[in-house]
C-alpha positions in Angstrom: -63.0 -45.7 -108.2 -66.4 -46.2 -109.6 -68.6 -49.0 -109.5 -68.3 -50.2 -113.1 -64.1 -50.1 -112.3 -64.9 -52.5 -109.3 -66.9 -54.8 -111.1 -64.3 -54.8 -114.3 -61.6 -55.4 -111.9 -63.4 -58.2 -110.1 -64.4 -59.9 -113.4 -60.6 -59.5 -114.5 -59.5 -61.0 -111.1 -61.8 -64.0 -111.8 -60.7 -64.6 -115.3 -57.1 -65.0 -114.0 -58.4 -67.3 -111.3 -60.4 -69.5 -113.0 -59.2 -69.0 -117.1 -56.1 -71.0 -117.0 -58.2 -74.0 -115.7 -61.0 -73.5 -118.2 -58.4 -73.3 -121.2 -56.6 -76.0 -120.2 -60.1 -78.0 -120.1 -60.7 -76.9 -123.7 -57.5 -78.1 -124.9 -57.8 -81.3 -123.1 -61.2 -82.0 -124.7 -60.1 -81.2 -127.9 -57.0 -83.0 -127.4 -59.2 -86.1 -126.5 -61.2 -85.8 -129.5 -58.4 -86.0 -131.5 -56.1 -88.5 -129.9 -56.5 -91.1 -132.1 -54.8 -89.2 -135.1 -52.4 -87.1 -133.3 -51.5 -89.2 -130.2 -51.5 -92.6 -131.9 -49.1 -94.3 -128.9 -50.2 -95.3 -125.7 -47.6 -93.4 -124.2 -48.3 -89.9 -125.6 -52.0 -90.2 -124.3 -50.4 -91.4 -120.5 -47.5 -88.4 -121.2 -50.4 -85.9 -121.6 -52.8 -87.1 -118.9 -49.8 -86.8 -116.5 -48.8 -83.2 -117.8 -52.4 -81.8 -117.5 -52.9 -83.5 -114.0 -49.7 -81.8 -113.2 -50.7 -78.3 -114.6 -53.6 -78.4 -112.5 -51.5 -79.1 -109.5 -49.2 -76.7 -110.3 -51.8 -74.3 -111.1 -54.0 -75.0 -107.7 -51.0 -74.9 -105.6 -49.9 -71.5 -106.8 -53.6 -70.2 -106.2 -53.3 -71.4 -102.7 -50.2 -69.9 -101.8 -51.4 -66.6 -103.3 -54.5 -66.3 -101.8 -52.6 -67.2 -98.2 -50.2 -64.6 -98.9 -52.9 -62.1 -99.8 -54.8 -62.8 -96.9 -51.5 -62.4 -94.8 -50.6 -59.2 -96.4 -47.7 -60.1 -98.4 -48.7 -60.6 -102.4 -46.6 -63.0 -104.2 -46.9 -61.3 -107.7 -44.8 -60.1 -109.3 -42.0 -62.0 -107.6 -39.4 -64.6 -108.1 -42.0 -67.4 -107.1 -44.4 -66.0 -109.4 -41.6 -65.8 -112.3 -40.8 -69.4 -111.1 -44.6 -70.7 -111.6 -44.7 -68.8 -115.3 -41.9 -70.8 -116.6 -42.9 -74.0 -115.0 -46.5 -73.6 -116.7 -44.9 -72.7 -119.9 -42.9 -75.8 -120.1 -45.6 -77.8 -119.4 -47.7 -76.1 -121.9 -45.0 -76.8 -124.7 -44.6 -80.3 -123.7 -48.5 -80.6 -124.2 -48.3 -78.6 -127.6 -45.6 -81.2 -129.0 -47.7 -83.7 -128.1 -51.1 -82.0 -129.2 -51.6 -78.8 -131.0 -54.7 -78.2 -129.4 -53.0 -78.0 -126.2 -52.1 -74.6 -127.5 -55.0 -73.4 -125.7 -53.3 -73.9 -122.3 -50.4 -71.9 -123.3 -52.5 -68.8 -124.0 -52.8 -67.6 -120.3 -49.0 -66.4 -120.2 -50.3 -63.6 -122.6 -52.9 -62.5 -120.0 -50.8 -62.6 -116.5 -47.0 -61.9 -117.6 -47.5 -58.8 -115.8 -49.0 -60.2 -113.0 -46.3 -63.2 -112.4 -43.0 -61.4 -114.1 -41.3 -58.2 -112.2 -39.5 -55.8 -114.7 -40.6 -54.9 -118.6 -37.8 -56.6 -120.1 -38.5 -59.8 -118.5 -42.2 -59.5 -119.2 -41.4 -58.9 -122.8 -39.2 -62.1 -122.5 -42.3 -64.0 -121.1 -44.7 -62.8 -123.9 -42.2 -64.1 -126.2 -41.8 -67.7 -124.8 -45.7 -67.7 -124.8 -45.8 -66.8 -128.3 -43.4 -69.7 -129.1 -45.5 -72.3 -127.5 -48.8 -70.7 -129.1 -47.2 -70.5 -132.5 -46.0 -74.3 -132.2 -49.8 -75.2 -131.6 -50.6 -72.8 -134.7 -48.2 -74.5 -137.1 -49.3 -77.9 -136.3 -47.3 -79.0 -133.5 -43.7 -80.7 -133.5 -41.8 -82.2 -134.8 -41.2 -79.6 -137.6 -40.8 -81.5 -141.2 -39.6 -79.1 -143.6 -38.0 -75.4 -144.3 -41.2 -74.0 -145.0 -42.6 -75.1 -141.9 -39.9 -73.6 -140.0 -40.4 -70.3 -141.9 -44.1 -70.5 -141.2 -43.2 -70.9 -137.4 -41.0 -67.9 -137.5 -43.4 -65.7 -138.9 -46.2 -66.6 -136.4 -43.7 -66.1 -133.8 -43.0 -62.8 -134.9 -46.6 -62.1 -135.6 -47.9 -63.4 -132.2 -45.0 -61.5 -130.2 -46.0 -58.2 -132.2 -49.2 -58.5 -131.6 -49.6 -58.9 -128.2 -46.8 -56.5 -127.3 -48.9 -53.9 -129.4 -51.9 -54.7 -127.3 -50.1 -54.8 -123.9 -48.7 -51.2 -124.8 -52.2 -50.3 -125.7 -53.6 -51.7 -122.4 -51.0 -49.9 -120.3 -51.7 -46.7 -122.1 -55.2 -47.5 -121.3 -54.8 -48.1 -117.8 -52.2 -44.9 -117.4 -55.1 -42.8 -118.8 -57.9 -44.5 -116.7 -55.4 -44.0 -113.3 -55.3 -40.3 -114.6 -58.7 -39.8 -114.8 -59.2 -41.8 -111.5 -56.9 -38.8 -109.7 -59.0 -36.3 -111.6 -62.1 -37.4 -109.9 -60.7 -37.9 -106.9 -59.2 -34.1 -107.4 -62.7 -33.0 -108.3 -64.5 -34.4 -105.3 -62.2 -33.2 -103.0 -62.8 -29.5 -104.6 -66.6 -30.2 -104.5 -65.9 -31.3 -100.8 -63.8 -28.1 -100.0 -66.0 -25.9 -102.2 -69.0 -27.1 -100.4 -67.8 -26.6 -97.1 -66.7 -23.0 -98.6 -70.5 -22.7 -99.4 -71.5 -23.8 -96.1 -69.1 -21.2 -94.1 -70.5 -18.5 -96.5 -74.0 -19.4 -95.9 -72.9 -18.9 -92.0 -71.5 -15.9 -92.8 -74.3 -14.2 -94.6 -76.7 -15.1 -92.2 -74.3 -13.5 -89.6 -74.0 -10.3 -92.2 -77.9 -10.2 -92.6 -78.3 -9.9 -88.5 -75.2 -7.7 -88.5 -76.9 -5.5 -91.6 -80.1 -5.4 -89.8 -78.9 -4.2 -86.3 -76.7 -1.6 -88.4 -80.0 -0.7 -90.1 -81.8 -0.3 -86.7 -79.1 1.5 -85.2 -78.9 3.9 -88.4 -82.9 4.4 -88.4 -82.6 5.9 -85.0 -79.7 7.8 -85.9 -82.1 9.0 -88.9 -85.4 9.7 -86.6 -82.8 11.5 -84.1 -81.6 13.9 -86.5 -84.9 14.7 -87.9 -86.0 15.4 -84.9 -83.3 17.8 -84.2 -84.0 19.1 -87.7 -87.5 19.5 -87.6 -89.5 19.1 -84.2 -86.7 20.7 -82.1 -86.0 23.9 -84.4 -89.7 24.3 -85.1 -90.5 24.0 -81.1 -87.5 26.4 -80.8 -89.1 29.0 -83.3 -92.6 28.7 -81.3 -91.0 29.3 -78.2 -89.4 32.7 -79.7 -92.6 33.7 -81.2 -94.6 33.4 -77.9 -91.9 34.9 -76.0 -92.4 37.9 -78.4 -96.2 37.6 -77.9 -95.6 37.8 -74.2 -93.9 41.1 -74.1 -96.0 42.5 -77.2 -97.1 45.8 -76.0 -100.2 46.1 -78.2 -102.5 43.5 -79.7 -102.1 43.6 -83.4 -98.0 42.3 -82.6 -99.3 39.8 -80.6 -101.6 38.4 -83.1 -99.0 38.3 -85.9 -96.7 36.5 -83.8 -99.3 34.0 -82.7 -99.6 33.5 -86.2 -96.0 32.7 -87.0 -96.1 30.6 -84.2 -99.1 28.7 -85.6 -97.5 28.5 -89.0 -94.3 26.8 -87.3 -96.3 24.3 -85.5 -98.1 23.2 -88.9 -95.1 23.0 -90.5 -92.9 21.4 -87.7 -96.1 18.7 -87.2 -96.0 18.1 -91.2 -92.2 17.7 -91.2 -92.7 15.2 -88.4 -94.9 13.1 -90.2 -92.6 13.0 -93.1 -89.8 12.3 -91.3 -91.4 9.1 -89.7 -92.1 8.1 -93.1 -88.9 8.7 -94.5 -90.3 10.8 -97.0 -88.6 14.0 -98.5 -88.7 17.6 -96.6 -91.9 19.3 -97.0 -90.0 22.0 -98.7 -89.1 19.9 -101.8 -92.6 18.4 -102.0 -93.1 20.5 -105.2 -90.0 22.4 -105.7 -86.4 21.7 -106.8 -83.4 22.0 -104.5 -82.6 25.6 -105.4 -86.2 26.7 -105.2 -86.1 25.0 -101.6 -82.9 26.4 -100.8 -84.0 29.8 -101.7 -87.1 29.8 -99.8 -85.7 28.6 -96.8 -83.1 31.0 -96.6 -85.9 34.1 -97.1 -88.1 32.5 -94.5 -85.2 32.3 -92.4 -84.6 35.8 -92.9 -87.6 37.3 -92.3 -88.1 35.2 -88.8 -84.7 36.1 -87.5 -84.1 39.6 -89.0 -81.0 38.9 -90.4 -79.9 39.6 -93.7 -79.4 36.5 -95.9 -78.9 35.7 -99.4 -78.9 32.4 -101.7 -76.9 32.2 -104.9 -77.0 29.5 -107.4 -73.6 28.8 -109.6 -73.8 26.2 -112.4 -76.3 24.5 -114.2 -79.1 23.1 -111.7 -79.9 19.5 -112.3 -82.5 17.4 -111.0 -81.0 15.4 -108.2 -81.9 12.3 -106.3 -84.3 13.0 -103.7 -81.9 11.7 -101.0 -79.3 14.0 -102.3 -81.7 17.1 -102.5 -83.3 15.8 -98.9 -79.5 15.8 -97.6 -78.5 19.1 -98.7 -81.7 20.9 -97.7 -81.4 19.5 -93.8 -77.5 20.8 -93.8 -78.8 24.3 -94.7 -81.5 24.1 -92.2 -79.3 23.0 -89.4 -76.3 25.2 -90.3 -78.8 28.4 -90.5 -80.5 27.3 -87.2 -76.9 27.3 -85.7 -76.2 30.6 -87.2 -79.5 31.9 -85.7 -78.8 30.4 -82.2 -75.1 31.0 -81.9 -73.1 33.2 -84.6 -75.0 36.7 -83.8 -74.3 37.1 -87.4 -75.1 40.1 -89.0 -75.4 38.8 -92.7 -75.6 35.0 -94.0 -74.4 33.7 -97.6 -75.6 30.5 -98.9 -74.5 29.4 -102.1 -75.3 25.9 -104.1 -72.7 24.9 -107.0 -73.3 22.2 -109.4 -69.7 21.3 -110.2 -69.5 18.4 -112.9 -69.5 15.5 -111.0 -70.1 17.4 -107.4 -72.8 19.3 -106.0 -71.2 21.9 -103.1 -73.3 23.7 -100.6 -71.7 26.5 -98.9 -73.1 28.5 -96.0 -70.7 31.5 -94.7 -71.5 34.0 -91.8 -69.7 36.8 -90.2 -70.6 35.8 -86.8 -68.7 35.5 -83.5 -67.2 32.3 -85.0 -66.1 29.3 -82.4 -63.0 26.7 -82.1 -64.3 23.5 -84.3 -62.1 21.3 -82.1 -63.9 22.8 -78.9 -67.2 21.3 -80.2 -69.1 19.3 -77.6 -69.6 15.6 -78.6 -73.0 14.5 -80.1 -75.7 14.7 -77.3 -74.5 17.6 -75.5 -75.4 20.8 -75.9 -74.6 22.7 -79.3 -72.6 19.4 -80.3 -75.3 17.4 -82.2 -75.8 19.6 -85.0 -72.8 19.6 -86.5 -71.9 16.0 -86.4 -75.6 15.5 -87.7 -74.9 17.6 -91.0 -71.4 15.4 -91.0 -73.1 12.2 -90.8 -76.1 13.1 -93.4 -73.0 13.9 -95.8 -71.3 10.8 -95.5 -74.3 8.6 -95.7 -74.4 9.7 -99.0 -70.3 9.3 -100.0 -70.0 13.3 -99.4 -68.0 15.3 -97.1 -68.7 18.4 -94.4 -66.0 21.0 -93.9 -65.9 23.6 -91.2 -63.6 26.7 -91.3 -64.2 29.0 -88.1 -62.4 31.0 -85.6 -63.4 33.3 -82.8 -64.3 36.8 -84.2 -63.9 35.5 -88.0 -67.2 34.1 -88.7 -67.8 30.5 -89.7 -67.7 28.8 -93.4 -69.3 25.4 -93.6 -68.9 23.5 -96.9 -70.7 20.0 -98.1 -69.8 18.4 -101.2 -72.0 15.6 -102.6 -71.7 13.4 -105.5 -73.9 14.8 -108.1 -76.8 11.8 -108.4 -79.1 12.5 -110.7 -83.2 11.6 -110.0 -84.3 8.5 -111.5 -87.3 8.9 -113.6 
């Protein structure tokens, strides 16, 4: 209930408490002013005074009983006692109206408190009718009725008053029902708002928790990324440098030694550049000025020159400018696959194919080496196992997949499939 509703209810309660006294007082003043004409006999005046006093005593006694019952938690209205009070007050007001029409003011409260005093809709309608009779008698000039026209006027007044106040009561009931519905709707909205606020608070707590988890996941992902980059760049570069230095140590002449030293220096510079780009999460050096097909072609050619293994690159489909992350991922997978082939496959021929297939890009690396059992590959972190899992993790990071087919003596086929995400200008 709003403050306005509470204030209105309080004012209405005050009217029910003091209204009958005020209306009786107005009627008494008007009756006193016209007593000489409308109540010429002393007996009439004494009867009117006695009825006024009796009405006041009746009203005060009922109000006192009602307040006591309310304090005790047992309201009297509507109740048989309230009905008896209503009928007795009506009879007194009708008697007063018979003495002086201005006492009709004393009968008017019946229209306002009939629902508070009488139980049952039909009984309440009868109470409205009785009140209309008393008020109509006052409006018709009091009793006795002296002519048929007087009776006809009284009948019309009773009909009009009864219809009018029943209509007003009906509209008041409907308005009260709507008010109750609005109050229920407001209460439901308040409960919904409270539940919504609770959900918002819970979501805020979950959001904070998710941010913390995302931060921790980001840290772990960055560690995995750096580990993969180190494996793909520095580790492979150092392996190549060591291989070149071993050739230098066993070189029969200075010219051959110098050639391999220059290769070792080139590998060192390349590895240093790749390491710096990895730390800053930049694209591989090979993609700095070339597209992915060009970078793959050069990577395959350099690998073949360094290892002495025949290797070829094939492009199928229409090449498109891929997103930097997609290009970098496929290039790193190709570099790792070639590194694994050099270290473990003992292959005589390697083929690398890049295929643009609608909404996918497929990178295939095949060799005719010794092969292996994929299920027997060591877990990450153990010798020979990190590269394969690193390639798979790279593909999955961009919603791709990595498939490996191999068997001892049958070579190895590796296929990475990733979504074709174009470069954003």
